[in-house]
N, C-alpha and C positions, 0 to 999 in steps of 0.2 A: 092652182086655186084662182078664183075670180078676184077682181079688184076688191069687191065687197068682203070676201072671205079674208083676203090679205089684211084689210083694215081691221077687221075684227080680231085677227090673230095678233096684230101689232098692239091693239088696245089691251089684250090679255097680258102680253109681255110688259107693256108700259105699266100696267097695274101691279104686276109682280115686283118690278123694280121699285116703284113708288112705295108700296107697302113695306118693302124691306127696310126702308129708312123712316117709316112712320109718316109718309106724305100721302095726302089724298090724291089718287090717280087723276081726278078731275082737275087738279091744279097744274097738271102738266099738259101744255098745249101741243097738239100734233099738227105740224105744218107739212102738207104733202108737197114734195119737190117735183115740179112738173117739167123740168129741163128735158127737151127733145120729145116729150109726149104731146100728142095732139089734143084738140078740144074734146073729141069724143071720149077719150079715156079720162080726161079731167072731169068732164060732166058726170061720168059714171061714178067717179070717186065722190063728187059732190052729192050725188043721189044717195050714196052710201053713208053720208054723214059728215064728210069733210067740209069744214067751214073756212079753212085758211090754206092758201097755196103759196109756194115760194118759187120764184123764177130767178135764174142766174144771169139772164141777158135781157137787156132793154128791148131788143128787137123781138124776142119771143113774147114778151108782154104785149107789145104792139100788135103782133101777128094774131094773137089768141084772144085778146081782150073782148072783142065784140061777140065772139062765138062761145064764150064760157059763161055758164050760169052765174047769178049773183054770188059773190064770194069775196073774202078779204084777200088781197094780193100783198105779198111781201117781196121786196127786192133783196135777195140774199147774196147775189154775186157782186164782184167788184164793179163799182159804178164810176164811170168817168164824168168829170164835171160838165162836159159839154153835152151830156145825155140826160142830165137831171130833168131838164125842161119837158122831156117827152113822157115821163112817168110820174111827175109830181102830183098830178091830179088822179092817178090811177091806183097807187099803192097806199096801204094803211101804215106800213112801217118799212124803213130802210135799215137793214141789218149790218151793212158793210162799211160803216163810216170809219175811216182810218187817218183822216187828216183834217186840219182846220179849213183848208181850202175847199174841200168837198162839203163840209158842214156849212160853210158860208154860202156856197152856191145853192145848197138845199134851202137854207134860210131865205135867200133872195127870191127864189122861185116860189116858196111857200107864201111869203109875204105878198107876192103879186096876185095870188088867187085867194088870199085871206084865210089861210089855214095855218095850223101848227103841226108840223110833221114829226111823228115819233121816229126816233132813230136808236140804233144800238151801236156801240163802239166795238170795232173788231180787233180782237187780240190774237196775236200769233205766238203762242206760248213756247213753241220749239224754235221760233225764228227761222222757219223754213224759207229758203229763197224763192221757192215756187209758189208761196202763198203770200197774200197781202195781210196787213194787220200791224198793230203797234205792239210794243213790249208792255208788260205789266207796269213797269216803272214809268212809262210815258202816259199811262192812262190818266193820272191825276192832272197832269199839265194840259192835256188835250181837253179834258172835261171842264176844267176851269176856263179855258179860252173860249169854248163853245158857250158856256153859261154867261160869259161876259159879253159876247158879241152877237150871239144868234138868238134873237127874241122870238123867232117863229119856228124854233126847234125844241123838242122836248126829248131829253135823254132818258131812255127807258131801261137801260141795262147794258149788258155785254153779249157779244157773240164770238164764237171761236170755232175754227176748223183745226182739229189736232192732226198729227201725222197718221197716215193710214197704216194699220197693222191688223193682220187677220186675227190676232189675239188681242181683244180689247184691254186685257189686263196690262198689256205693255204700254198703253197710253193713258192709263188711269191717272198717272201723276200729272199729266198735262191738264186734264179736266179739273183736278184738285187745285192746280196753280191758278186757273182762271176763276174758280169759285172763291179762292182766297182773295183775289183782287176784287171780285164782286162784293164780297163781304166788307171790304174797307170803305166802300162808298154807299152801300145800300140804305143806310140810315140817315144820310145827309138830307136835311130839309131845304128844298128850293122849289119855287113855283114852276120851274121848267126842268125839273129833274124828278123822276119817279122810277127808281130802280126796281122793276118788277119782273123783268125777263132776263134769264140766263140761257141763251140759245147755244146749246152744245149737243152733239150726238147726231149720227146719221144711221142709215139702215143697219150697218154691221156693228155699231157700238153704242146705240142709244140707251140700252139698259145700263151700261156702265156709266154713261153720262148722267143719267137720272140719279143713280146711286151716289154720284159725286155732287149733286145739287142742281142739275139742269132742270128747268121747268118749261122749256120749249125745245122740242126736238124736230129735226128736219129730215123727213124720210121720203125717199123716192123709189129706188128699185125694189124695195121690200113691199111696196104698194103696187107699182105698175109693171114690174118685171125689168129685164135687161134693156138698156137703152140701145137704140139703133142710130149711131152717130152718122151713118151714111146719108141720113135725111137732113142733116144740118146744112 
């Protein structure tokens, strides 16, 4: 199928999952993950209605930025503090904040250009050594520290990457764990905190993620096809 057809198919599946729990499908944001895909494919997706794209690496954002049509960029991969300065003026949200040190660097760089950067806190529910992220128990402590010290950062929710399993039912519990943490903080009122995004679910498990409360899904291969890592 074409990229446009893939997107339409994903929208159908997204709607099915949303309606299953009584949620409006339009309230679930689809972010197209463009890791390893070139500007031509990304622009094709934008022409097909994609308004948000997510990149895992700073260098890929820099390489593609000028050649991609107007779109909202999301930094969804691990972000080193020394690379924040390169993308602070290019992305609309940083999903992968897992330390006060990183939040403070984002805050410093955002202040320099006079913006408030939207961020998500990354949780690692299974505490996999191969993935970044904090524990659910650490979320409150990090959140409080960021709100206390980072005046140019707005915390907009949580992000998680759960363990890969061909059967999404086997990881449903991890989605539920993150949703439970999200619910603990979503109603707190603060001028630099607006819990409105729960970013969970990828190409193979986004329907399960939606059923467990995700309202932002990150989909790559189901839109663009298998990645060619030899071009990295």
